[in-house]
KOLRO-918835 format. One record per residue: x, y, z of N, C-alpha, C in turn. Coordinates in steps of 0.1 Angstrom, whole numbers, padded with zeros to 4 digits, always signed. Layout:
XYZXYZXYZ...
***
This chain:
-0674-0624-0086-0680-0625-0072-0669-0625-0062-0670-0616-0052-0659-0615-0042-0658-0628-0034-0646-0631-0030-0643-0643-0022-0649-0641-0008-0656-0652-0004-0663-0652+0009-0652-0654+0020-0653-0645+0030-0643-0646+0041-0648-0657+0051-0639-0666+0054-0643-0678+0063-0641-0674+0077-0648-0681+0086-0646-0680+0100-0637-0692+0104-0627-0689+0112-0617-0699+0117-0619-0702+0131-0617-0714+0135-0617-0718+0149-0603-0714+0155-0602-0714+0168-0589-0711+0174-0578-0721+0170-0582-0734+0167-0573-0744+0162-0568-0741+0148-0578-0737+0140-0575-0733+0126-0565-0721+0126-0568-0711+0134-0559-0700+0135-0545-0703+0140-0545-0713+0149-0532-0717+0154-0523-0723+0143-0530-0732+0135-0522-0738+0124-0518-0728+0114-0527-0718+0110-0524-0708+0100-0512-0699+0104-0512-0696+0117-0502-0686+0122-0489-0694+0127-0490-0707+0128-0479-0715+0133-0475-0711+0147-0485-0709+0156-0482-0706+0170-0492-0715+0178-0489-0716+0191-0498-0724+0199-0511-0717+0202-0520-0725+0206-0533-0720+0210-0532-0710+0222-0523-0714+0231-0520-0705+0243-0515-0691+0239-0507-0691+0228-0502-0678+0223-0513-0670+0217-0522-0676+0210-0534-0669+0205-0542-0663+0216-0544-0671+0226-0552-0666+0238-0545-0655+0244-0532-0655+0245-0524-0644+0251-0525-0631+0242-0525-0633+0229-0526-0622+0220-0540-0616+0221-0550-0625+0222-0564-0620+0224-0565-0611+0236-0559-0615+0247-0560-0608+0260-0553-0594+0258-0542-0594+0250-0534-0582+0248-0541-0573+0238-0551-0577+0231-0558-0569+0221-0551-0569+0208-0542-0579+0205-0535-0579+0193-0543-0587+0182-0553-0594+0186-0561-0602+0177-0575-0601+0181-0584-0599+0172-0599-0597+0175-0606-0610+0173-0616-0612+0181-0625-0624+0180-0639-0620+0180-0647-0629+0174-0662-0628+0177-0665-0642+0182-0676-0643+0190-0679-0656+0197-0691-0662+0190-0691-0675+0189-0703-0682+0183-0713-0683+0194-0725-0689+0190-0735-0690+0200-0731-0700+0211-0722-0708+0209-0717-0718+0219-0706-0712+0227-0702-0699+0224-0691-0693+0232-0677-0697+0227-0676-0703+0216-0663-0707+0210-0656-0694+0204-0643-0694+0204-0636-0683+0197-0637-0685+0182-0640-0674+0175-0641-0675+0161-0633-0663+0155-0625-0666+0145-0616-0655+0139-0619-0654+0125-0618-0642+0120-0619-0639+0105-0606-0644+0098-0608-0651+0087-0596-0656+0080-0588-0644+0075-0595-0633+0071-0588-0621+0066-0580-0615+0077-0585-0614+0089-0577-0609+0100-0565-0617+0103-0567-0630+0103-0556-0639+0106-0545-0638+0095-0549-0637+0083-0539-0635+0072-0531-0622+0073-0538-0611+0077-0531-0598+0079-0521-0600+0091-0525-0606+0101-0517-0608+0113-0505-0617+0109-0507-0627+0101-0496-0636+0097-0486-0628+0089-0490-0619+0080-0481-0611+0072-0474-0601+0081-0480-0596+0091-0474-0586+0099-0463-0593+0108-0466-0604+0114-0456-0610+0123-0445-0616+0115-0447-0619+0102-0436-0624+0094-0427-0613+0088-0431-0601+0090-0424-0589+0085-0427-0586+0070-0437-0592+0065-0440-0590+0050-0449-0578+0048-0454-0572+0059-0463-0561+0057-0461-0551+0069-0464-0539+0066-0464-0528+0076-0475-0519+0074-0481-0514+0084-0493-0506+0082-0489-0491+0081-0475-0489+0080-0470-0476+0077-0477-0465+0086-0475-0466+0099-0481-0456+0108-0479-0442+0103-0490-0435+0104-0490-0421+0100-0502-0414+0107-0501-0400+0107-0512-0392+0112-0522-0391+0100-0534-0396+0101-0543-0397+0090-0549-0383+0087-0550-0380+0074-0555-0367+0070-0562-0368+0057-0574-0363+0056-0582-0363+0044-0579-0351+0036-0579-0352+0023-0577-0341+0014-0590-0334+0011-0601-0340+0014-0615-0335+0012-0619-0327+0025-0624-0315+0022-0629-0307+0033-0645-0306+0032-0651-0308+0043-0666-0307+0043-0670-0293+0045-0683-0291+0044-0689-0277+0047-0693-0276+0062-0690-0286+0070-0695-0286+0084-0684-0281+0093-0689-0275+0104-0679-0270+0114-0683-0274+0128-0673-0273+0137-0675-0278+0151-0671-0267+0161-0679-0267+0172-0675-0259+0184-0672-0270+0194-0660-0268+0201-0656-0278+0211-0654-0272+0224-0659-0278+0234-0657-0274+0248-0646-0284+0254-0639-0279+0264-0629-0286+0272-0619-0292+0262-0613-0283+0253-0605-0287+0242-0591-0292+0245-0586-0289+0257-0573-0295+0260-0562-0290+0250-0553-0300+0247-0542-0297+0238-0545-0299+0223-0558-0302+0220-0562-0302+0207-0563-0316+0200-0562-0327+0207-0562-0340+0200-0575-0342+0193-0587-0339+0199-0599-0341+0193-0601-0331+0181-0598-0319+0184-0600-0308+0174-0591-0311+0161-0579-0315+0163-0570-0318+0152-0575-0330+0144-0579-0341+0151-0584-0352+0144-0597-0349+0136-0606-0341+0142-0618-0337+0134-0614-0328+0122-0604-0319+0124-0600-0311+0113-0594-0320+0102-0585-0330+0106-0579-0339+0096-0590-0347+0088-0601-0349+0095-0612-0356+0088-0619-0348+0078-0618-0334+0079-0625-0325+0070-0635-0316+0076-0635-0315+0089-0644-0306+0096-0637-0293+0100-0644-0282+0099-0639-0269+0102-0640-0266+0117-0632-0258+0123-0632-0255+0137-0637-0240+0139-0649-0239+0144-0654-0225+0146-0650-0219+0159-0649-0227+0170-0644-0221+0182-0640-0233+0192-0630-0230+0200-0625-0239+0210-0625-0232+0223-0631-0239+0234-0631-0233+0247-0623-0242+0256-0614-0236+0264-0605-0243+0273-0601-0234+0284-0602-0239+0296-0598-0231+0308-0583-0230+0311-0576-0241+0309-0562-0242+0312-0554-0233+0303-0546-0224+0309-0539-0214+0301-0528-0220+0293-0521-0230+0298-0510-0237+0291-0516-0244+0279-0527-0251+0281-0533-0258+0269-0538-0248+0259-0543-0237+0263-0547-0227+0254-0535-0222+0245-0524-0220+0252-0512-0216+0245-0508-0226+0235-0509-0239+0238-0506-0250+0229-0515-0248+0216-0528-0246+0218-0537-0245+0207-0534-0233+0198-0531-0222+0205-0528-0209+0197-0515-0210+0189-0505-0217+0195-0492-0218+0189-0493-0227+0176-0501-0237+0177-0502-0247+0166-0512-0242+0155-0523-0236+0159-0533-0232+0150-0537-0217+0153-0529-0207+0148-0532-0193+0151-0545-0189+0146-0550-0196+0135-0563-0192+0129-0575-0197+0137-0573-0207+0146-0584-0212+0154-0588-0201+0164-0601-0200+0166-0607-0191+0176-0607-0198+0189-0597-0195+0197-0595-0202+0210-0600-0192+0221-0609-0196+0229-0614-0188+0240-0610-0194+0253-0600-0188+0260-0595-0194+0272-0603-0188+0284-0613-0196+0288-0623-0191+0298-0630-0202+0304-0635-0200+0316-0644-0209+0323-0657-0211+0314-0660-0223+0310-0671-0225+0301-0684-0220+0307-0685-0220+0320-0698-0215+0326-0700-0200+0324-0690-0193+0319-0692-0178+0317-0694-0175+0302-0695-0186+0294-0696-0184+0279-0711-0183+0275-0714-0173+0267-0728-0172+0262-0727-0178+0247-0735-0189+0245-0735-0196+0233-0746-0192+0223-0754-0183+0227-0766-0180+0219-0764-0174+0206-0752-0167+0204-0749-0161+0191-0741-0170+0182-0737-0182+0187-0729-0191+0179-0737-0200+0171-0732-0202+0158-0739-0211+0149-0728-0222+0146-0731-0235+0150-0722-0246+0147-0730-0258+0143-0724-0266+0134-0731-0278+0130-0730-0289+0140-0718-0289+0147-0716-0299+0157-0711-0293+0170-0716-0297+0181-0710-0293+0194-0703-0306+0200-0691-0305+0203-0683-0316+0208-0677-0312+0222-0674-0323+0230-0667-0320+0242-0664-0333+0250-0653-0333+0256-0649-0344+0265-0651-0339+0280-0664-0338+0284-0667-0333+0297-0662-0342+0308-0657-0338+0319-0654-0346+0330-0666-0354+0336-0663-0366+0340-0674-0374+0346-0676-0370+0360-0688-0365+0364-0690-0361+0378-0702-0368+0383-0702-0371+0396-0714-0377+0402-0725-0367+0403-0737-0372+0402-0749-0364+0403-0756-0368+0416-0764-0359+0421-0773-0362+0433-0786-0366+0428-0791-0378+0433-0804-0383+0428-0816-0381+0437-0813-0377+0449-0824-0377+0459-0835-0367+0455-0847-0371+0453-0858-0362+0450-0857-0356+0437-0849-0361+0428-0846-0355+0415-0854-0362+0404-0858-0354+0394-0864-0359+0382-0854-0363+0371-0841-0360+0374-0831-0363+0364-0832-0356+0351-0836-0344+0351-0837-0336+0339-0826-0326+0338-0827-0317+0328-0817-0307+0325-0813-0299+0337-0823-0293+0344-0820-0285+0355-0813-0292+0367-0815-0305+0367-0810-0313+0378-0795-0316+0377-0789-0313+0365-0775-0315+0364-0767-0302+0365-0774-0292+0369-0768-0278+0371-0757-0280+0381-0746-0273+0378-0734-0273+0387-0724-0283+0383-0727-0291+0373-0717-0301+0367-0712-0295+0354-0701-0300+0349-0696-0296+0336-0704-0302+0325-0710-0313+0328-0720-0318+0318-0731-0308+0315-0735-0301+0326-0746-0291+0324-0742-0281+0314-0729-0276+0315-0724-0266+0306-0724-0271+0291-0720-0284+0290-0720-0290+0277-0735-0291+0271-0744-0295+0280-0758-0295+0276-0764-0281+0273-0759-0271+0281-0764-0258+0279-0759-0252+0265-0747-0256+0262-0742-0252+0248-0751-0258+0237-0755-0270+0239-0763-0277+0229-0777-0270+0229-0782-0267+0241-0796-0261+0241-0796-0247+0235-0785-0239+0236-0784-0226+0231-0780-0225+0216-0772-0235+0212-0768-0235+0198-0777-0243+0189-0783-0253+0194-0791-0263+0186-0784-0268+0174-0772-0274+0176-0765-0279+0164-0772-0291+0158-0767-0294+0146-0773-0306+0139-0769-0319+0146-0756-0319+0151-0751-0331+0157-0744-0328+0170-0743-0338+0179-0735-0336+0191-0725-0348+0193-0714-0345+0198-0704-0355+0201-0699-0354+0215-0699-0364+0223-0694-0364+0236-0684-0376+0238-0673-0374+0245-0664-0385+0248-0659-0385+0262-0656-0397+0267-0653-0398+0281-0646-0411+0283-0642-0414+0296-0635-0426+0299-0645-0437+0298-0641-0450+0296-0649-0461+0296-0657-0463+0309-0651-0459+0320-0658-0461+0333-0671-0453+0334-0673-0443+0326-0686-0436+0326-0698-0446+0325-0696-0456+0317-0707-0466+0314-0712-0472+0327-0703-0474+0336-0707-0481+0349-0707-0472+0361-0704-0459+0359-0703-0449+0370-0717-0449+0377-0716-0450+0390-0728-0450+0399-0738-0460+0393-0734-0472+0390-0742-0483+0385-0750-0479+0372-0743-0471+0364-0748-0467+0351-0758-0455+0351-0761-0450+0363-0771-0440+0364-0766-0426+0359-0753-0424+0360-0748-0411+0355-0750-0410+0340-0746-0421+0333-0747-0421+0319-0762-0420+0314-0770-0427+0321-0784-0427+0318-0790-0413+0320-0786-0406+0330-0790-0392+0332-0786-0383+0320-0773-0385+0316-0768-0377+0305-0777-0380+0292-0779-0392+0290-0787-0396+0277-0801-0390+0278-0807-0391+0290-0820-0385+0292-0821-0370+0289-0811-0363+0295-0810-0349+0293-0809-0345+0278-0800-0352+0271-0798-0350+0257-0811-0353+0248-0818-0363+0253-0830-0367+0246-0840-0356+0248-0841-0350+0260-0850-0339+0263-0847-0327+0255-0834-0325+0252-0830-0313+0244-0833-0315+0229-0838-0327+0225-0842-0329+0211-0832-0337+0203-0825-0346+0209-0815-0354+0201-0816-0369+0203-0815-0376+0192-0814-0391+0193-0799-0393+0196-0796-0400+0206-0782-0402+0210-0779-0417+0213-0768-0422+0208-0763-0435+0211-0748-0435+0215-0743-0445+0221-0729-0445+0225-0723-0459+0222-0710-0458+0221-0702-0470+0219-0688-0469+0226-0682-0480+0230-0669-0480+0235-0660-0482+0223-0651-0473+0221-0642-0474+0209-0628-0477+0215-0621-0487+0209-0608-0491+0213-0597-0485+0204-0589-0476+0209-0580-0468+0200-0571-0477+0192-0567-0489+0198-0557-0497+0191-0562-0502+0178-0575-0502+0175-0581-0506+0163-0584-0494+0154-0579-0482+0157-0582-0470+0149-0569-0463+0146-0558-0470+0142-0546-0465+0138-0539-0457+0149-0540-0462+0161-0533-0456+0173-0525-0467+0180-0513-0464+0183-0504-0474+0188-0506-0475+0204-0518-0477+0208-0521-0476+0222-0534-0483+0225-0535-0490+0236-0547-0497+0241-0554-0487+0250-0562-0479+0244-0569-0468+0251-0584-0469+0247-0593-0470+0257-0607-0471+0254-0614-0458+0258-0623-0454+0249-0631-0442+0252-0646-0444+0249-0654-0439+0258-0669-0440+0256-0672-0428+0247-0678-0430+0235-0681-0420+0226-0696-0419+0224-0702-0408+0226-0716-0405+0224-0718-0397+0211-0727-0401+0202-0730-0394+0190-0745-0392+0189-0749-0380+0186-0763-0377+0186-0767-0369+0174-0779-0369+0169-0784-0361+0158-0797-0355+0162-0799-0343+0158-0812-0336+0161-0824-0343+0155-0834-0344+0163-0846-0352+0160-0853-0348+0147-0852-0336+0143-0859-0332+0131-0851-0335+0118-0839-0342+0120-0831-0346+0108-0835-0361+0105-0826-0368+0098-0830-0381+0093-0830-0393+0103-0825-0391+0115-0827-0401+0125-0817-0413+0125-0805-0411+0118-0795-0422+0118-0782-0415+0122-0773-0423+0129-0760-0419+0132-0750-0430+0129-0738-0426+0125-0728-0436+0122-0717-0436+0132-0712-0448+0136-0700-0449+0144-0689-0456+0135-0677-0452+0137-0666-0459+0129-0664-0473+0133-0662-0482+0124-0659-0496+0126-0644-0498+0129-0641-0507+0139-0628-0511+0142-0621-0517+0130-0608-0513+0128-0600-0519+0117-0595-0533+0121-0591-0541+0112-0587-0555+0115-0572-0556+0117-0566-0545+0122-0551-0545+0125-0548-0536+0137-0537-0538+0142-0532-0528+0153-0519-0522+0148-0515-0512+0155-0502-0505+0152-0493-0507+0164-0481-0511+0162-0472-0514+0173-0464-0502+0177-0458-0502+0189-0449-0492+0194-0438-0490+0184-0433-0501+0179-0421-0501+0170-0425-0492+0158-0437-0495+0152-0441-0487+0140-0443-0472+0143-0449-0470+0155-0452-0456+0159-0439-0448+0162-0429-0454+0168-0417-0447+0172-0406-0447+0162-0408-0452+0150-0398-0452+0140-0394-0438+0136-0381-0435+0137-0375-0422+0134-0382-0411+0142-0385-0413+0154-0392-0403+0162-0381-0392+0166-0385-0379+0165-0375-0369+0169-0371-0370+0183-0358-0366+0186-0354-0365+0200-0360-0354+0207-0363-0356+0220-0369-0345+0228-0367-0348+0242-0372-0338+0250-0370-0339+0265-0378-0350+0271-0375-0354+0283-0383-0365+0289-0378-0366+0304-0386-0373+0312-0383-0375+0325-0371-0385+0326-0365-0385+0338-0354-0394+0340-0356-0402+0353-0351-0414+0354-0352-0422+0366-0341-0418+0376-0345-0419+0389-0334-0418+0399-0325-0430+0397-0313-0429+0403-0304-0441+0402-0310-0454+0407-0317-0453+0418-0324-0465+0424-0334-0470+0415-0343-0462+0409-0353-0466+0400-0347-0472+0388-0336-0466+0383-0330-0471+0371-0325-0485+0373-0318-0488+0384-0313-0501+0387-0324-0511+0387-0336-0508+0392-0347-0517+0393-0353-0519+0379-0355-0509+0371-0361-0510+0358-0352-0517+0348-0339-0516+0351-0329-0523+0342-0331-0538+0343-0337-0543+0354-0339-0557+0355-0351-0562+0348-0360-0553+0344-0373-0557+0338-0371-0559+0323-0374-0571+0318-0373-0573+0303-0384-0567+0295-0382-0566+0282-0393-0560+0274-0406-0567+0276-0416-0559+0278-0430-0565+0281-0432-0569+0295-0422-0568+0303-0423-0573+0317-0428-0563+0326-0430-0567+0339-0434-0557+0349-0429-0563+0363-0434-0558+0374-0428-0561+0387-0426-0575+0390-0434-0584+0385-0433-0598+0387-0420-0604+0380-0414-0596+0371-0402-0600+0364-0390-0598+0373-0391-0591+0384-0380-0588+0393-0378-0600+0403-0365-0601+0408-0363-0611+0418-0372-0608+0430-0376-0619+0437-0386-0618+0448-0382-0608+0459-0370-0607+0463-0366-0597+0473-0367-0583+0468-0365-0581+0456-0366-0567+0450-0381-0564+0448-0389-0574+0444-0403-0572+0443-0409-0567+0456-0405-0573+0467-0411-0569+0480-0406-0555+0484-0394-0552+0481-0388-0539+0485-0394-0528+0477-0396-0531+0464-0401-0521+0455-0416-0518+0457-0423-0529+0458-0438-0528+0459-0443-0524+0473-0435-0526+0483-0439-0523+0497-0452-0530+0501-0461-0523+0507-0474-0529+0511-0482-0534+0500-0480-0529+0488-0488-0533+0476-0485-0548+0472-0473-0552+0476-0470-0566+0473-0480-0576+0479-0485-0573+0490-0494-0582+0497-0509-0580+0494-0512-0570+0486-0526-0567+0482-0530-0575+0470-0543-0577+0468-0548-0584+0456-0546-0576+0443-0550-0582+0432-0549-0576+0419-0536-0578+0412-0536-0576+0399-0524-0579+0392-0513-0568+0392-0518-0555+0394-0509-0544+0395-0499-0544+0383-0504-0547+0371-0495-0549+0360-0489-0537+0354-0493-0525+0359-0487-0512+0355-0475-0509+0362-0472-0516+0373-0461-0512+0382-0448-0518+0376-0437-0510+0375-0425-0514+0370-0426-0520+0356-0435-0514+0348-0439-0519+0335-0430-0514+0324-0424-0523+0316-0417-0519+0304-0425-0523+0292-0427-0514+0282-0435-0517+0271-0429-0527+0261-0437-0532+0252-0432-0542+0242-0431-0535+0228-0421-0538+0221-0419-0531+0208-0431-0535+0198-0435-0548+0199-0444-0553+0188-0458-0553+0192-0462-0545+0203-0476-0544+0207-0479-0529+0208-0492-0526+0207-0496-0512+0211-0492-0509+0225-0489-0497+0229-0486-0493+0242-0498-0494+0251-0496-0496+0264-0507-0495+0274-0511-0480+0274-0523-0477+0279-0529-0464+0280-0519-0454+0286-0516-0443+0279-0507-0433+0284-0515-0425+0295-0507-0422+0306-0513-0413+0316-0506-0400+0316-0508-0392+0326-0502-0378+0326-0488-0378+0331-0483-0390+0334-0469-0391+0339-0463-0404+0336-0453-0405+0327-0448-0418+0323-0440-0426+0333-0436-0419+0344-0428-0426+0355-0436-0427+0368-0449-0426+0367-0458-0428+0379-0457-0443+0383-0456-0445+0396-0453-0459+0400-0464-0468+0396-0477-0464+0397-0488-0474+0394-0490-0476+0380-0485-0467+0371-0487-0468+0357-0474-0465+0349-0464-0473+0352-0451-0471+0346-0452-0473+0331-0445-0464+0323-0444-0466+0309-0429-0464+0305-0422-0475+0307-0408-0475+0304-0406-0479+0289-0396-0472+0283-0392-0475+0269-0390-0490+0267-0393-0496+0256-0391-0511+0254-0377-0516+0256-0367-0508+0251-0353-0513+0252-0344-0503+0260-0346-0490+0260-0338-0481+0268-0344-0481+0282-0336-0479+0292-0341-0479+0306-0344-0464+0309-0355-0460+0305-0360-0446+0307-0375-0445+0305-0381-0434+0310-0395-0432+0306-0396-0428+0292-0407-0429+0285-0409-0424+0272-0407-0409+0272-0402-0403+0261-0400-0389+0260-0413-0382+0256-0413-0369+0256-0425-0361+0252-0429-0365+0238-0419-0365+0228-0423-0368+0214-0427-0382+0212-0421-0391+0220-0426-0405+0220-0440-0406+0225-0443-0399+0235-0457-0398+0240-0466-0393+0230-0462-0382+0223-0471-0376+0213-0473-0386+0201-0463-0393+0197-0464-0403+0186-0474-0414+0190-0474-0419+0202-0483-0429+0206-0497-0424+0207-0499-0411+0209-0512-0405+0208-0516-0400+0194-0507-0403+0185-0509-0399+0170-0509-0384+0167-0502-0376+0176-0500-0362+0173-0489-0362+0162-0490-0352+0153-0479-0350+0143-0466-0345+0150-0455-0347+0144-0442-0342+0150-0441-0327+0151-0448-0320+0143-0447-0305+0143-0458-0299+0153-0465-0307+0160-0475-0302+0170-0467-0299+0183-0466-0287+0187-0458-0283+0198-0466-0282+0211-0460-0285+0222-0467-0285+0235-0461-0274+0243-0469-0265+0249-0464-0254+0257-0461-0259+0272-0454-0251+0279-0452-0254+0293-0440-0263+0296-0439-0266+0309-0428-0275+0314-0430-0289+0308-0420-0297+0310-0420-0311+0306-0432-0318+0312-0434-0316+0325-0445-0322+0332-0459-0317+0326-0459-0305+0323-0472-0299+0317-0474-0305+0303-0464-0308+0296-0465-0314+0282-0470-0328+0283-0464-0336+0292-0469-0349+0295-0484-0349+0298-0488-0340+0307-0502-0340+0311-0511-0337+0300-0507-0327+0291-0516-0324+0280-0517-0336+0270-0506-0342+0268-0507-0354+0259-0514-0365+0265-0512-0368+0277-0519-0379+0284-0534-0378+0285-0538-0365+0286-0552-0362+0287-0560-0361+0273-0552-0361+0262-0558-0359+0249-0565-0371+0244-0575-0368+0235-0580-0378+0226-0570-0381+0215-0567-0394+0213-0558-0397+0202-0562-0392+0189-0553-0385+0182-0557-0378+0170-0563-0387+0159-0557-0398+0157-0563-0407+0147-0576-0413+0150-0579-0415+0163-0592-0420+0167-0602-0409+0164-0598-0396+0167-0607-0385+0164-0610-0384+0149-0600-0387+0141-0601-0386+0127-0612-0396+0122-0612-0408+0127-0622-0418+0123-0636-0414+0128-0637-0408+0140-0649-0403+0145-0654-0392+0136-0645-0383+0132-0649-0372+0123-0654-0377+0110-0649-0387+0104-0654-0393+0092-0668-0398+0094-0671-0404+0105-0684-0409+0108-0694-0397+0109-0690-0386+0116-0698-0375+0117-0702-0369+0103-0692-0368+0095-0694-0362+0081-0704-0371+0074-0702-0384+0074-0710-0394+0067-0725-0393+0072-0726-0390+0085-0740-0389+0091-0746-0376+0086-0739-0365+0086-0745-0352+0081-0748-0353+0066-0740-0360+0059-0743-0361+0044-0753-0372+0041-0757-0380+0051-0766-0391+0050-0760-0401+0039-0747-0403+0040-0741-0413+0031-0736-0424+0040-0745-0433+0043-0742-0443+0054-0741-0457+0049-0741-0459+0036-0740-0473+0030-0725-0476+0028-0717-0475+0039-0703-0477+0038-0699-0487+0049-0691-0497+0045-0687-0507+0054-0677-0502+0066-0673-0490+0064-0664-0484+0075-0673-0480+0087-0686-0480+0086-0694-0475+0097-0704-0485+0102-0708-0484+0115-0720-0491+0120-0731-0481+0122-0742-0484+0117-0753-0474+0117-0763-0477+0128-0766-0467+0136-0777-0467+0145-0789-0460+0139-0800-0467+0137-0812-0461+0131-0823-0460+0142-0825-0447+0146-0835-0444+0157-0849-0446+0152-0852-0448+0139-0865-0451+0134-0869-0466+0137-0859-0474+0140-0861-0488+0143-0856-0491+0157-0857-0503+0161-0852-0508+0174-0837-0506+0174-0832-0501+0186-0818-0500+0187-0811-0513+0187-0798-0512+0182-0790-0525+0181-0786-0528+0195
***
């Protein structure tokens, strides 16, 4: 009989880890430790999770960061819109899904796709000009930009979203009629326009004949060395079995140290002499508040007197934590991503590692264009876990602890 996993209070976890309760609260805030809350609102931890964390911080275990890849190939294929530099497509391929076509408007991103996967069918074109009626795909996927809709006098149906890129995503679904659909976006879509934008999207997809649910997935719990949250929608055609799987979060995180081990040397941005002198004063894990007060005021300017933590400014990453969310520019003042120990922005290959791209995945264009492609990408390992959930759904093999099941034949969770 398997050993039952106990729940631990924050005091129990403190004793087991030999750290203070304040430290555990700080780790929780940083996303290094997961909690569930009891009915009374008390912090409750899994004994198994605490044991894994104890082994990790003691140096007795490593999660051996790697780009995940399944040896098993499924019979299912994907058409992807707004493909970018290929993070989602590569992760889905690594999970065992075939790539039938990729559509992307940006010429530099298209070149990246073609250089790395010459056998992929990459169509570099405005998605609004693509005729999908002759395409057969099991899955239609896309990270469509979040756009505001006009609600005045609208019924919020398919025709009402015309003119948005979501309309093109929905049109592809209408014309192809795939078995499943996958959409991903920033977490903010959930609250965009008081939630009405997302509800419009879900209603349109329902009208097109799909059961759809969504979850916020946190990349740091999916073998990605980065605190990055994405809203993921998964749907299944209503004439099929009526259940979809979402991947469950793992009980560990991957640190910057693990991700950047033996990273290849590459190009990267450089600080100006003035910026270098400022960032040299910031300790590992620190940010602008770590600077002397007079330098804080000079560096921050008017922002110094505004509210909010502004914790991305003059920010140096920590070796033993996942990175903050990568942006399109590692030296952008509002979202600084300084190397944990060297006083410089992260390089292109360091950026790619933190997004879980393999070292042999090449990015076309200038250094600035490469950063932009990587920063905009879906983390490859996150896409891998999503891909495994899609395959399990299509195979109707859902009795697996790696997945959370949404059953549309019953009340939604």
